matplotlib code that plots the C-alpha trace (Angstrom):
import matplotlib.pyplot as plt

x = [0.1, 1.3, 2.1, -1.1, -3.4, -2.3, -2.8, -6.0, -7.2, -6.0, -7.6, -11.2, -11.1, -10.2, -7.3, -4.8, -2.4, -2.0, -2.0, 1.1, 2.7, 2.5, 4.0, 7.1, 8.4, 9.8, 6.3, 6.0, 2.6, 1.8, -1.2, -2.7, -4.4, -3.3, 0.7, 1.2, 3.2, 2.0, 3.7, 3.3, 1.1, -1.2, -2.2, -2.7, -4.9, -6.9, -7.7, -8.2, -11.1, -12.6, -12.5, -12.0, -13.4, -13.1, -14.0, -12.8, -9.6, -7.2, -3.8, -2.9, 1.3, 3.4, 6.5, 9.7, 10.1, 6.7, 3.3, 0.6, -3.4, -6.5, -9.8, -12.9, -12.5, -15.3, -15.3, -17.2, -17.0, -19.5, -16.7, -17.4, -15.6, -12.1, -11.5, -7.7, -4.7, -1.7, 2.2, 3.9, 7.8, 8.5, 11.4, 11.9, 8.9, 6.6, 5.1, 7.6, 5.9, 2.6, 2.0, -2.0, -3.9, -7.2, -9.8, -13.6, -16.5, -19.3, -23.3, -23.8, -21.1, -22.2, -19.2, -18.7, -20.7, -23.2, -26.1]
y = [-0.4, 3.8, 5.9, 8.3, 5.5, 3.9, 7.6, 8.0, 4.4, 5.2, 9.0, 7.4, 4.4, 6.4, 4.1, 6.9, 3.9, 3.2, 7.0, 7.3, 5.1, 6.4, 10.2, 10.5, 11.8, 14.9, 15.8, 19.6, 20.2, 24.1, 24.4, 27.1, 29.6, 31.0, 31.4, 28.1, 25.2, 22.1, 18.4, 15.2, 15.9, 18.3, 16.3, 13.1, 16.0, 17.1, 13.3, 12.0, 15.0, 14.0, 17.6, 16.6, 14.3, 14.7, 12.8, 12.6, 11.7, 11.5, 10.8, 13.0, 12.2, 9.9, 8.4, 7.5, 11.2, 12.9, 12.9, 15.0, 15.4, 16.7, 16.3, 17.7, 18.3, 19.6, 20.4, 20.1, 23.9, 23.7, 26.4, 26.4, 22.9, 23.8, 22.0, 21.1, 20.2, 19.3, 18.8, 16.3, 14.7, 11.3, 10.5, 6.7, 5.7, 8.8, 11.9, 13.6, 17.0, 18.4, 22.1, 22.9, 25.3, 25.0, 27.1, 27.1, 25.3, 27.8, 26.0, 27.8, 26.7, 25.0, 23.5, 25.7, 24.6, 22.2, 24.0]
z = [0.0, -1.5, 2.0, 1.5, 0.6, 4.0, 5.4, 4.1, 5.0, 8.7, 8.3, 7.0, 9.5, 12.4, 13.1, 15.2, 15.7, 11.8, 11.2, 14.7, 11.8, 7.9, 9.9, 10.7, 14.4, 13.0, 11.4, 10.3, 9.1, 6.9, 6.7, 4.6, 7.0, 10.5, 9.5, 12.0, 12.2, 13.3, 15.2, 14.8, 18.5, 16.4, 14.0, 16.1, 18.0, 15.3, 13.9, 17.7, 18.3, 14.3, 13.7, 10.0, 7.4, 3.8, 0.6, -2.8, -2.3, -4.7, -5.1, -7.8, -7.9, -5.7, -5.3, -2.9, -2.2, -2.7, -3.2, -4.2, -3.0, -3.7, -1.3, -0.3, 3.4, 5.8, 9.0, 12.9, 13.7, 10.8, 8.6, 5.4, 3.5, 0.9, -2.3, -0.5, -2.3, -0.6, -1.3, 1.5, 1.5, 2.7, 4.9, 5.9, 3.7, 6.1, 6.1, 7.8, 5.9, 4.7, 3.4, 1.7, -0.1, -0.2, -2.1, 0.3, -1.6, -0.7, -0.8, -4.0, -6.2, -8.8, -11.4, -14.6, -16.8, -15.3, -15.7]

ax = plt.figure().add_subplot(projection="3d")
ax.plot(x, y, z, "-o")
ax.set_aspect("equal")
plt.show()
């Protein structure tokens, strides 16, 4: 199983042990908001509190060094869902860093040309 597939499976099933196995101890997360940097323990806190869920998870590219993903992410806080693009770096077969970019999706969003 690919690193990204293992990450998605662990997150989707709420398997915190499997998630901890795929995240490097020196993990750094630079999200698209807030200007903060988070650690492995921060990510595990999000997962354990079920603060987000995603759908349409896609791996756009993955090799032994990096990966690029795209997902629709929904937040337990009720804030606007987002289309999230993530860039991941791997080390020792685990995710060592993640950076995201996102586009908020309004409730009335319609795909161009779908009407």
